[in-house]
N, C-alpha and C positions, 0 to 999 in steps of 0.2 A: 544458583548457577547449575546448568547441566548441559550435557551434549545432546539435547532433545532432538528426536527425529520427528520433524513436524508432520510428516506424512502419516505416522502412526496415530497422532492425535486427530488428524483429519479423517482417518478411517473409522474412528470411533464416535465421529459426530452424526447424530440423527435426531430428528424432531426437536430441534432447539435445545438439546441437552447441554450444550457449553458454547463458549465463544472462544474463537482463535483469531488472534490479531497479531500484525506485525507493524507496530507504529514506526513512523519514520522521522518523527521530531519529538522533542521533549514535551511539547505542548499537547501534540496527540496522545502521548502517553499519559499525560497528567489528566486529560479529559476522558480518557478511556477508563482509568482507575476511579475517576469520580463517577462516572455513569455506572460503573460496576458496584459502587458503594450504594447507590440508590436504586438499582434495578430490583424488581420483584417480578417473579419468583427468583430466588438466588440461584445462580448456576456457575459451575467452574469456569474460570478465565484462564486461558493459556496464551501468554505473551512471548513472542519469539523475537528478541533483539539481541545482536551481537554486543559483546563488551566495547568493541572497537569504536562504536557510535559515540561512546562517552567522550572521546577525544576528537571527534570529527567536527571541525569548525562549521561545515557546510550544514550540519544538522542541528544548528542552534536555533532557538526560538526567541522572539521578542517578548518582552514582559506583557505586552498587549495580547499576544496570542494565548497567555494563560488567563488573563482577566475577562476576556470576551470569547464568544463562540462556544462550540461544543465539539464532541468527537464526531468526525467525519469518516465513515467507513470506506469512502472512495474520494480520493483528492484528484480532481482533474488537472489536465496540463495547464501550467501556470508560466512557464518560461518562453513560450512561443508567441509571437505576435498574433492576436486573435483574427487579425484581417487576412492572415496567411493560412488559416486552418484548412481551407479548400485544397491547398497545395500539399497536404500531408498524405503520404501513401502508405505509411505504416504507423500503427499505434502499438507501443510496447507497454503491457501491463506488467507491473512489478510490485514488489513491497519491500519495506525495511531498507537496509543499507544498500542493497544493489541499485536502488534508485540513484543515489549519489554517484556511484561508479558509472552508470549509464549516462547521467547528466554530464559529467566531466568528459567522457569519450565523445558525446554528441557536440559539446562545445569545442573539443579539440579538433573535430572534423568539420566544425561549422555546418552541421547537418540541420537543416530546417524542414526536412521532409519527414522527420520521425517525431511522433508525440510520445511523451511518457506520461501515463496514467498510473497512480499509485493505488493499490488496494490495501488499506490499512486493516481491513476486517476480512479474513477469510472465510470464516463461518460464523453465524449464518451470512451467506453472500447477500450483499445489499444489491440485488439485480436492477432495481429502479435506478439507483444512484449511479451504478455502473453503465447502464444504457444512456443515461443523461450525460454522463462524462465522454462517451463515445460518439454521441449524436453529431457534434460539430464536424467530425471527420468523414462523414458520409460513407463511401465504400472502401475506405483504406483497410488494408489488411491488418488484423489483430493478432498479436503473438504474446506469449507469456515469457517472461525472462526470470531466471532464479540462478543462484550461485551453486545449488546442488546439481548432481546429475539428474537426468530425467526421470529415473525410478525412485527419486528421493524429493523431498520438499512438496510443494503444493501442486505440481504439474499434473499429476493424476487426478487430483480433486477437482481442479479447475477444467 
């Protein structure tokens, strides 16, 4: 446990020297650790997750999520009806626990014009997977959301 300043780790990233991740589910964290164990060459892994996610019921994973699949550095929108993706006018990129806060607020407002895309891995950025997750939304505005002030967190890195 630490009060890590994520932006400081991201400032030290260069030439694939480390991996910085903010998993949003237990299964994602499991697959991230499994990938880290098998990756060569070995490099440091920085994982930023708050302890409050341990008690968050929305952040639960089914057993099947652990037994199949792999770590996904970008998780595309999954709660909006796919036939309505053309109506989305804003895509919010986020990572970690803030995703669940945004999801709850979107449900409370009954907002179907905002899509949420999770960045599970901040460095190295999986740009191909990110572009693929953004593709269904065409010309929608893309914004980044984080809990920290703008001069902290991943904002300056992204």
